C-alpha positions in Angstrom: 87.0 124.0 118.7 88.5 126.9 118.5 88.5 130.7 118.5 85.8 131.5 121.0 86.6 128.5 123.1 89.8 129.0 123.6 89.2 132.1 125.0 86.8 130.7 127.3 89.4 128.6 128.3 92.0 131.1 128.9 89.6 133.0 131.1 88.9 129.9 133.1 93.2 129.4 133.4 93.2 132.9 134.0 90.4 132.7 137.3 92.4 129.5 138.5 95.6 131.2 138.5 94.1 134.7 140.3 92.0 132.4 142.9 95.1 131.2 144.7 95.3 134.5 146.1 91.9 134.7 147.7 90.6 133.8 150.8 89.9 130.3 150.6 86.3 128.9 149.8 84.5 125.9 151.2 84.3 123.1 148.8 80.7 120.9 149.1 80.1 117.5 147.9 77.6 118.1 145.1 75.8 114.8 145.8 74.4 113.1 149.0 75.9 109.9 149.7 77.5 107.8 152.4 81.3 107.6 151.3 82.5 111.8 151.4 84.3 112.0 147.8 88.0 112.8 147.2 88.6 116.8 148.3 85.7 116.9 150.6 87.5 115.9 153.6 88.1 118.8 156.1 89.6 119.6 159.6 86.0 121.2 161.1 88.1 123.3 163.9 90.2 125.0 161.9 88.1 125.0 158.6 91.0 123.8 156.7 89.9 121.5 153.7 92.7 118.5 153.1 94.2 118.5 149.5 96.9 117.4 147.5 98.4 114.0 148.9 96.7 114.2 152.4 93.1 114.3 150.5 94.4 111.0 148.7 95.2 109.5 152.1 91.9 110.2 153.7 89.8 109.5 150.9 91.2 106.0 150.6 90.9 105.6 154.6 87.7 106.8 154.2 86.7 104.0 151.4 88.4 101.5 153.2 86.8 101.8 156.3 83.1 103.1 155.0 83.6 106.2 157.4 80.5 108.5 156.0 82.0 111.9 158.2 84.5 113.9 156.0 85.6 115.4 159.4 89.2 114.8 160.6 91.0 115.9 163.8 93.7 115.2 166.0 93.6 113.8 169.3 94.6 117.0 170.9 91.7 118.9 169.1 89.1 116.6 170.0 90.4 116.5 173.7 90.3 120.3 173.7 86.6 120.0 172.7 85.7 117.6 175.1 85.2 114.5 172.4 86.1 111.3 173.1 88.4 109.2 170.8 86.3 105.8 170.7 88.5 102.9 171.9 90.4 100.7 169.7 90.3 103.5 166.6 93.4 103.8 164.5 93.8 107.3 163.3 95.5 108.0 159.5 98.6 109.8 159.0 98.6 113.5 157.6 101.9 115.6 156.4 101.7 119.5 157.1 104.0 121.6 155.5 105.4 124.9 156.3 108.1 127.4 155.5 111.1 127.8 158.1 113.3 130.5 158.5 116.6 128.9 159.3 118.9 132.2 159.9 115.5 133.3 162.7 114.3 129.8 163.9 110.9 130.3 163.2 107.8 129.3 160.9 107.1 131.8 158.1 104.0 132.5 156.1 104.9 132.2 152.3 104.1 135.9 151.6 106.4 137.1 154.2 109.0 135.2 153.0 108.7 136.4 149.5 108.7 139.7 150.5 111.8 139.0 152.7 113.5 137.5 149.7 112.4 140.4 147.2 114.1 143.0 149.5 117.0 140.9 150.2 117.9 138.1 147.6 120.7 136.8 149.8 118.2 135.9 152.2 116.6 133.1 150.0 118.8 130.3 151.0 117.7 131.1 154.8 114.2 129.6 153.8 113.4 125.9 153.7 110.5 123.4 153.1 109.7 121.6 156.3 107.0 119.1 157.3 105.3 117.5 160.4 103.5 114.0 160.6 99.9 114.2 162.4 97.7 111.5 163.1 93.7 112.5 162.4 90.8 110.6 163.6 87.6 110.4 161.7 84.3 112.1 162.8 83.0 108.4 162.8 85.5 107.7 165.3 84.6 110.5 168.0 81.9 110.4 170.5 80.6 113.7 171.6 80.8 115.4 168.0 78.3 117.5 166.6 76.2 115.6 164.5 76.5 116.0 160.2 74.2 118.5 158.8 71.6 116.9 156.3 72.6 118.0 152.8 69.6 119.0 151.0 69.0 117.8 147.1 66.9 119.6 144.8 64.3 117.4 143.0 64.0 119.0 139.6 63.8 117.4 136.2 66.8 117.3 133.9 66.4 119.3 131.2 69.5 119.9 128.9 69.4 118.1 126.1 72.7 119.1 124.5 74.7 117.8 128.0 73.0 114.8 127.6 73.7 114.0 124.3 77.2 115.1 124.6 77.8 113.0 127.6 76.2 109.9 125.8 78.1 110.4 122.7 81.5 110.3 124.5 80.4 107.2 126.2 79.3 105.4 123.3 82.0 106.4 121.4 84.6 105.4 123.7 83.0 102.5 124.9 82.4 103.2 128.7 79.8 101.9 130.6 78.0 104.1 133.1 77.7 102.7 136.3 75.3 103.7 139.2 76.8 103.9 143.2 76.9 105.7 146.2 80.2 107.6 144.9 81.8 109.1 141.8 84.8 107.8 140.4 86.4 106.4 136.8 88.0 103.0 136.9 90.9 102.3 134.7 90.7 98.7 135.1 87.2 97.7 134.1 87.2 101.2 131.6 83.9 102.4 133.3 82.5 105.4 135.7 80.5 105.0 138.4 78.3 107.8 139.2 75.5 108.5 142.2 72.0 108.7 140.6 71.1 111.7 139.7 68.3 112.6 141.8 70.9 112.7 144.8 72.6 115.7 143.5 71.5 119.3 144.3 71.2 120.3 140.3 71.7 119.2 137.0 74.6 121.1 136.4 76.5 119.7 139.4 75.7 116.4 138.0 77.6 117.0 134.7 80.2 118.9 136.4 80.9 115.8 138.3 80.4 113.2 135.2 82.7 115.6 133.0 85.3 115.3 135.8 85.2 111.2 135.8 85.1 111.3 131.8 88.4 113.7 132.2 89.9 111.0 134.2 89.1 108.4 131.8 91.3 110.0 129.2 94.1 109.1 131.0 94.6 105.3 129.7 96.8 104.0 127.3 94.3 103.7 124.6 93.4 107.2 124.8 96.0 109.8 125.9 98.1 107.4 128.0 98.9 109.1 130.9 99.4 105.8 132.5 96.5 105.7 134.6 96.9 102.0 134.5 99.8 102.2 136.4 100.2 102.2 140.0 101.2 105.8 140.6 102.6 107.1 143.8 100.4 109.8 145.8 101.7 112.8 143.9 100.9 111.8 140.4 97.5 110.7 141.7 96.6 114.1 143.4 97.9 115.8 140.1 95.5 113.6 137.9 92.8 114.9 140.5 94.1 118.5 139.5 93.8 118.2 135.8 90.6 116.2 135.9 88.8 119.3 137.8 90.0 122.0 135.2 89.5 119.6 132.3 85.8 119.3 133.5 85.4 123.0 134.2 86.6 124.0 131.0 84.4 121.4 129.1 81.5 122.7 130.8 81.7 126.2 130.0 82.6 125.2 126.3 78.9 123.7 126.3 77.3 127.1 126.8 75.6 125.8 129.8 74.3 128.3 132.3 76.7 127.6 135.1 75.4 128.6 138.7 77.9 130.4 141.0 77.4 127.4 143.2 79.4 125.2 140.9 81.7 127.9 140.0 82.8 128.3 143.7 83.5 124.6 144.1 85.7 124.8 141.0 87.9 127.7 142.7 87.7 126.0 146.0 89.2 122.8 144.8 91.8 124.5 143.3 92.3 126.8 146.2 93.1 123.9 148.5 96.5 123.1 146.1 97.4 126.8 147.2 100.6 125.3 149.1 101.5 123.0 147.2 101.4 125.3 143.6 103.5 127.8 145.8 106.1 124.9 146.5 106.0 123.9 142.8 104.3 126.7 140.6 104.9 124.7 137.2 102.4 122.2 138.7 99.5 124.7 138.0 100.6 124.9 134.6 101.2 121.8 133.8 98.0 120.9 134.8 96.2 123.5 132.7 98.2 122.4 129.5 96.8 118.7 130.4 93.3 120.1 130.6 93.2 121.5 127.6 94.5 118.3 125.8 91.9 116.5 127.6 89.0 118.6 126.8 89.8 118.7 123.0 90.0 114.9 122.9 86.3 114.7 125.1 84.9 117.5 123.0 86.0 115.7 119.6 84.9 112.2 120.7 81.5 113.7 122.0 80.9 115.6 118.7 80.3 118.8 120.8 80.7 121.3 117.8 78.6 119.3 116.0 75.7 119.4 118.8 76.2 123.2 119.5 75.5 124.0 115.9 72.3 121.7 115.9 71.0 123.6 118.9 71.4 127.0 117.7 68.7 125.7 114.9 66.2 125.4 117.6 62.6 125.1 115.8 59.9 127.3 117.3 58.5 124.0 118.0 60.9 123.0 120.3 61.4 126.2 122.0 57.4 126.3 122.7 57.7 123.1 124.5 60.9 124.2 126.6 59.4 127.4 127.4 56.0 124.9 128.8 58.3 122.4 130.8 59.9 125.9 132.1 56.7 127.5 133.3 55.2 124.1 134.5 58.4 123.7 136.9 58.5 127.1 138.3 54.0 127.0 138.6 53.2 123.3 138.9 49.7 124.6 140.2 49.0 127.6 137.9 49.7 124.6 135.1 47.3 121.9 136.7 44.7 121.1 133.6 46.7 122.2 130.9 47.5 120.0 127.9 51.2 120.2 126.9 50.4 119.3 123.3 47.4 122.1 123.3 49.4 124.9 124.6 52.3 124.0 122.3 50.5 124.7 119.3 49.2 127.7 120.7 52.1 129.0 121.3 53.5 128.7 118.1 50.3 130.2 116.7 51.0 133.4 119.0 54.7 133.6 118.4 54.5 133.7 114.6 51.8 136.6 115.0 54.5 138.4 116.7 52.2 138.3 120.1 54.6 137.4 122.4 54.4 140.3 125.4 52.7 137.6 127.6 55.6 135.1 127.1 58.3 137.4 127.6 56.6 138.9 130.7 56.7 135.0 132.2 60.2 134.5 131.4 61.2 138.0 133.0 59.5 137.0 135.9 61.1 133.2 136.1 64.5 135.1 135.6 63.9 137.3 138.4 62.2 134.7 141.0 63.3 131.1 139.7 63.2 128.8 142.5 66.9 127.4 141.3 69.7 128.4 139.6 69.2 126.4 136.4 65.7 127.5 136.4 67.0 131.5 136.4 69.3 130.9 133.7 67.2 128.8 131.6 64.6 131.6 131.2 67.1 134.0 130.4 68.2 132.2 127.7 64.5 131.4 126.1 64.2 135.1 126.6 66.8 136.0 124.1 65.4 133.2 121.8 62.0 134.6 121.8 63.4 137.7 120.9 65.2 136.0 117.9 61.8 135.2 116.3 60.5 137.1 113.7 56.5 137.2 113.2 55.1 135.8 109.8 53.7 138.4 109.0 56.9 141.2 109.1 58.8 138.5 106.8 55.5 138.5 104.2 56.0 142.5 104.3 60.2 142.1 103.7 59.4 139.8 100.9 56.8 142.6 99.1 59.2 145.4 99.5 
């Protein structure tokens, strides 16, 4: 996949780099289940999302102890809020890294240290990375902490055939079983992927964004790209593998041409922003992850035959277009479409579009594009509107031949 697709990756990589300097966005798990996923753990008082090795530690602790709550606070923070740590609770140890000015004997923000070094290069030796260890307790261990808000899912049909075929192609080519569970994960030992059920996701794109993240992990074993995933990696290496997979998943999703909602893009940015401090300590981490993500994307796209699928989608027939349009309109206005026979309506649409009578269809698609109930519906309407404008009436074709 060359040219256009490489540019898409380049743009995403540039976005990841720039987002490190922006205000940190909240990361949200895109499905509803009992155990929070890697990267979902946070401190509800400071608003900080745990990242790097801390994210690994808390994710593993939640899995072992079956904690459904992604919130973690210190004993002091809980006490100040009037919350009570339950008797017999054992906390998890997390690290807090900061920059210390040895000359001024104080903590100093990274940006301020950079300005000091630029003005006085000899000051660079004064700044040292230091860490403190804190014990944090999960929300499940705390009495009095507010109840977690229930995350709503959007019940909707999965309509993107290209994403479905591409994912199926890759899994089949690599003989990777897709199992259903209450969390998303890739298992190197069994070479299988676990995914929550589709209906538990907030959107179709959120499902495939998560699935491609796990597919990215699957390339790490010896018989594929051999990143040593079978070996017992240390916490830092495991965390970096998560960073690679998040970037590769974003690359892949963008290259399928799928309409990516802002909610998914924001989640990608938030995930990378969670690495800001680690990357500032060692900027090569980000660029090495981008390089690996490119290799991962190339591998999955080749095995999943993405280029062939994209070419086939460009050859959308008028009948297929009419079918997609009918399904979209029925999703947008289910009551208004009651009593309409799908096959009859598709045949009628084909006949009218062939005659150039497309005004009503364009109007409906523009309405959905403006007022659609979900981001996917709005994007789908925009794509179908573009395709509708590309169909030439049969009369025009005949006149062209006569000329």
